[in-house]
C-alpha positions in Angstrom: 255.8 -28.0 21.3 252.7 -25.9 22.3 252.3 -24.5 25.7 250.3 -26.7 28.1 247.4 -24.6 29.4 246.1 -27.2 31.8 245.2 -25.8 35.2 246.0 -22.2 34.1 243.9 -19.2 33.1 243.9 -15.4 32.4 241.8 -12.6 33.7 241.8 -9.1 32.2 239.9 -5.9 32.5 236.5 -6.0 30.7 236.9 -3.2 28.1 233.3 -3.8 26.8 231.5 -3.3 30.1 228.2 -1.7 29.2 226.2 -2.0 32.5 227.1 -1.9 36.2 226.1 -5.6 36.5 228.6 -6.7 33.8 231.9 -8.1 35.2 234.8 -5.8 35.8 237.2 -8.6 34.5 236.7 -11.5 32.1 238.9 -14.3 30.9 239.1 -18.0 30.6 240.7 -20.9 32.4 241.4 -24.6 32.0 240.8 -27.0 34.8 241.9 -30.6 34.3 241.6 -30.2 30.5 238.1 -28.6 30.5 237.7 -25.0 29.3 235.8 -22.4 31.3 234.8 -18.7 31.1 235.9 -16.6 34.1 234.2 -13.4 35.2 235.2 -11.2 38.1 233.7 -8.2 40.0 235.5 -5.9 42.4 233.3 -5.7 45.5 233.5 -4.0 48.9 232.8 -5.9 52.1 229.7 -4.6 53.9 229.4 -3.3 57.5 228.4 -6.7 58.9 231.5 -8.6 57.5 234.7 -9.4 59.3 236.6 -6.7 57.3 234.1 -3.9 56.5 235.2 -1.7 53.6 237.8 -4.1 52.4 237.8 -4.7 48.6 237.7 -8.2 47.2 237.1 -10.2 44.0 233.8 -12.0 43.5 234.2 -14.7 40.8 232.0 -16.8 38.5 233.0 -19.8 36.4 230.9 -21.1 33.5 231.8 -24.0 31.1 232.7 -22.8 27.6 230.1 -25.1 26.1 227.6 -22.4 27.3 227.7 -19.5 24.8 228.6 -16.2 26.3 225.8 -13.7 25.4 226.7 -11.3 22.6 226.9 -7.6 23.2 225.0 -5.4 20.7 228.3 -4.5 19.1 229.1 -8.2 18.4 225.7 -9.1 16.9 225.4 -9.3 13.2 222.8 -7.1 11.4 220.8 -10.1 10.2 220.2 -11.0 13.9 218.0 -7.9 14.0 215.7 -8.9 11.1 212.1 -9.6 12.1 210.3 -11.6 9.5 206.9 -10.9 11.2 206.7 -7.4 9.8 204.4 -7.5 6.7 206.3 -4.8 4.7 
């Protein structure tokens, strides 16, 4: 019998982070049978917060129906072809 992933998820360090704005952690999760992408950033609370300097996770969730953008390493060579060039 397969493992029931309902209402569970995983989050792991993003080994392909190319820019500072990319998430520090990525993963996926299942909520009530619907699959989602999960992204997480490590942030530090500002001076005006209740706990200045404290580190915390900032999270974003996106339905898996929405394609995750490809990194340059994941793109196929034919995706770089420009048919508008006359030669």
